[in-house]
C-alpha positions as CSV (number, residue, x, y, z in Angstrom):
1,M,114.3,103.9,65.9
2,K,114.9,102.4,69.4
3,E,115.2,105.9,70.9
4,R,112.1,107.0,69.1
5,K,110.1,104.1,70.6
6,K,111.4,104.9,74.0
7,R,110.3,108.5,73.8
8,F,106.9,107.5,72.4
9,L,106.4,104.9,75.2
10,A,107.4,107.5,77.8
11,L,104.9,110.0,76.3
12,I,102.1,107.4,76.5
13,I,102.9,106.4,80.1
14,Y,103.1,110.1,81.0
15,I,99.6,110.9,79.5
16,L,98.1,107.9,81.2
17,C,99.7,108.9,84.6
18,V,98.4,112.4,84.3
19,L,94.9,111.2,83.4
20,T,94.9,108.8,86.2
21,I,96.1,111.3,88.9
22,S,93.5,113.8,87.6
23,N,90.8,111.1,87.9
24,V,89.9,111.3,84.3
25,L,90.4,107.7,83.3
26,L,87.2,105.5,83.1
27,P,86.1,103.1,84.3
28,K,87.1,103.4,87.9
29,I,88.6,99.9,88.1
30,I,91.1,100.8,85.4
31,N,91.9,104.0,87.2
32,A,92.5,102.1,90.4
33,I,94.7,99.5,88.8
34,F,96.8,102.0,87.0
35,S,97.2,104.1,90.2
36,I,98.6,101.1,92.0
37,T,100.9,100.3,89.0
38,I,102.2,103.9,89.0
39,I,103.0,103.7,92.7
40,F,104.7,100.3,92.4
41,I,106.9,101.4,89.4
42,S,107.9,104.7,90.8
43,I,108.8,103.4,94.3
44,S,110.6,100.4,92.7
45,Y,112.6,102.7,90.5
46,F,113.5,104.8,93.6
47,F,114.8,101.7,95.5
48,Y,116.6,100.5,92.4
49,I,118.6,103.7,92.4
50,L,119.3,103.4,96.1
51,L,120.4,99.8,95.8
52,D,122.7,100.8,93.0
53,Y,124.6,103.0,95.5
54,T,124.8,100.3,98.2
55,N,128.4,99.2,97.5
56,K,129.6,102.6,96.3
57,I,130.5,104.4,99.5
58,D,132.4,107.2,97.8
59,I,129.4,107.9,95.4
60,I,127.0,107.9,98.4
61,K,129.2,110.6,100.2
62,I,129.3,112.7,97.0
63,E,125.5,112.3,96.6
64,I,124.8,113.3,100.2
65,E,127.0,116.4,99.9
66,K,125.2,117.3,96.7
67,L,121.8,116.9,98.2
68,K,122.8,119.1,101.2
69,K,123.8,121.9,98.8
70,E,120.6,121.5,96.8
71,I,118.5,121.8,99.9
72,I,120.3,124.9,101.1
73,A,119.9,126.5,97.6
74,F,116.2,125.6,97.7
75,L,115.6,127.6,100.9
76,P,115.4,131.0,99.2
77,I,112.8,129.6,96.8
78,L,110.7,128.2,99.7
79,F,110.9,131.6,101.5
80,T,110.0,133.6,98.4
81,N,107.1,131.2,97.6
82,T,105.8,131.7,101.2
83,I,106.1,135.5,101.0
84,I,104.3,135.6,97.6
85,N,101.4,133.3,98.8
86,S,101.0,134.8,102.3
87,F,101.5,138.6,101.7
88,I,101.0,139.3,98.0
89,M,98.4,136.8,96.8
90,K,97.0,136.3,100.3
91,I,96.1,132.7,99.9
92,E,96.7,129.6,101.9
93,P,99.5,127.6,100.3
94,I,97.8,124.9,98.3
95,Q,100.1,122.2,99.7
96,H,98.8,123.1,103.1
97,L,95.2,122.5,101.8
98,S,96.2,119.2,100.3
99,I,98.1,118.1,103.4
100,G,95.1,119.1,105.6
101,Q,92.7,117.0,103.5
102,N,95.0,114.0,103.8
103,Y,95.5,114.5,107.5
104,S,91.8,114.5,108.1
105,Y,91.3,110.9,107.1
106,A,94.7,109.3,107.8
107,S,96.6,108.3,110.9
108,I,99.8,110.3,111.6
109,F,102.0,107.4,110.4
110,S,100.1,106.6,107.2
111,F,99.7,110.4,106.6
112,F,103.5,110.8,106.9
113,L,104.1,107.9,104.4
114,I,101.7,109.3,101.9
115,V,102.5,113.0,102.0
116,V,106.1,113.0,102.8
117,I,107.4,109.8,101.2
118,K,105.1,108.3,98.6
119,D,103.8,111.5,96.9
120,P,107.2,113.0,96.3
121,I,108.6,109.8,94.8
122,Q,105.6,109.1,92.6
123,E,105.2,112.7,91.5
124,E,108.9,113.3,90.7
125,F,108.9,110.1,88.6
126,I,105.9,111.2,86.6
127,F,106.3,114.9,86.3
128,R,110.1,115.3,86.1
129,L,111.6,112.0,84.9
130,L,109.1,110.9,82.3
131,P,108.7,114.2,80.3
132,N,112.5,114.6,80.2
133,I,112.6,111.4,78.1
134,F,110.4,112.7,75.3
135,I,111.0,116.5,75.6
136,K,114.6,117.5,74.8
137,N,114.1,121.3,74.6
138,E,114.9,122.9,77.9
139,F,112.3,125.6,77.8
140,L,109.5,123.3,76.7
141,Y,110.4,120.7,79.3
142,I,110.5,123.1,82.2
143,T,107.3,124.8,81.1
144,I,105.3,121.7,80.5
145,S,106.6,119.9,83.6
146,A,105.8,122.8,85.9
147,F,102.4,123.8,84.5
148,V,101.1,120.2,84.3
149,F,102.4,119.5,87.9
150,A,100.8,122.7,89.2
151,G,97.6,122.1,87.3
152,I,97.1,118.5,88.6
153,H,97.2,119.9,92.2
154,V,94.5,122.5,91.3
155,I,92.3,119.8,89.8
156,N,92.6,117.6,92.8
157,S,92.1,120.4,95.4
158,S,88.8,121.3,96.9
159,N,89.0,124.7,95.2
160,H,89.5,124.3,91.4
161,S,90.3,128.0,90.8
162,L,93.2,128.4,88.4
163,Y,94.4,131.1,90.7
164,Y,95.8,128.4,93.0
165,I,98.2,127.3,90.3
166,N,100.4,130.3,91.5
167,S,100.8,128.6,94.8
168,Y,102.7,125.8,93.2
169,L,104.3,127.4,90.1
170,L,107.5,128.8,91.5
171,I,108.5,125.6,93.2
172,S,107.4,123.5,90.2
173,L,109.6,125.6,87.8
174,Y,112.5,125.2,90.2
175,L,112.2,121.5,90.5
176,A,111.9,121.1,86.7
177,D,115.0,123.2,86.2
178,R,117.0,121.2,88.8
179,Y,116.1,117.9,87.2
180,Y,116.9,119.2,83.8
181,Q,120.3,120.4,85.0
182,T,121.3,117.5,87.2
183,K,119.4,114.5,85.6
184,D,119.3,113.2,89.1
185,I,115.9,112.2,90.3
186,L,117.2,111.9,93.9
187,V,117.8,115.6,93.9
188,T,114.2,116.6,93.1
189,I,112.7,113.8,95.3
190,S,114.8,115.2,98.2
191,L,113.7,118.8,97.6
192,H,110.1,117.6,97.2
193,I,110.3,115.6,100.5
194,F,111.9,118.6,102.2
195,N,109.1,120.9,101.0
196,N,106.3,118.6,102.1
197,L,108.1,118.0,105.4
198,L,108.2,121.7,106.2
199,A,104.6,122.3,105.0
200,T,103.5,119.4,107.3
201,F,105.5,120.7,110.2
202,F,104.0,124.2,110.0
203,L,100.5,122.9,109.4
204,L,100.7,120.6,112.5
205,L,101.8,123.6,114.5
206,K,98.6,125.4,113.4
207,L,96.4,122.4,114.2
208,F,97.8,121.8,117.6
């Protein structure tokens, strides 16, 4: 019964998070309050994990080595995604569009905090950790996690074409798989940060 309540609560929070991020919740004041709550909870959870490692030097070393291997294994996925978007589908990677929109109204420092730090932590908490609590089937979890994550970015982009889902799908599927296999949110947060960092770097090269 306790496990069932936990799964139900995670499902409700997940739905509310998705509705909030997609700007569906009304009125706007509720949307704003819940957005702030999501940010607070996800970032607090992230720091809770980090603090749990504070006095465990050996575990920190193991975690760092694991994250290095995960990032190296992630490189072929990033390369493949870039090739597909640039030469096969011939579209601007949607993360570049999103980053460009954020950059246009934020200072470099706040832009870095939002795109490279806050967004990965918040999105991994919502789209990877939460659904894993109430979806136990591997195929369903990876599929739902990836398509909802990709779909949210399409809804919030300036171009709402479903065609743009393809820009996110490969990476979304990979992140969902890595979380399902490792059950380590730091892994997917690190990969997400690395992805946004590279996208930011290449976008800034184009801008300047």
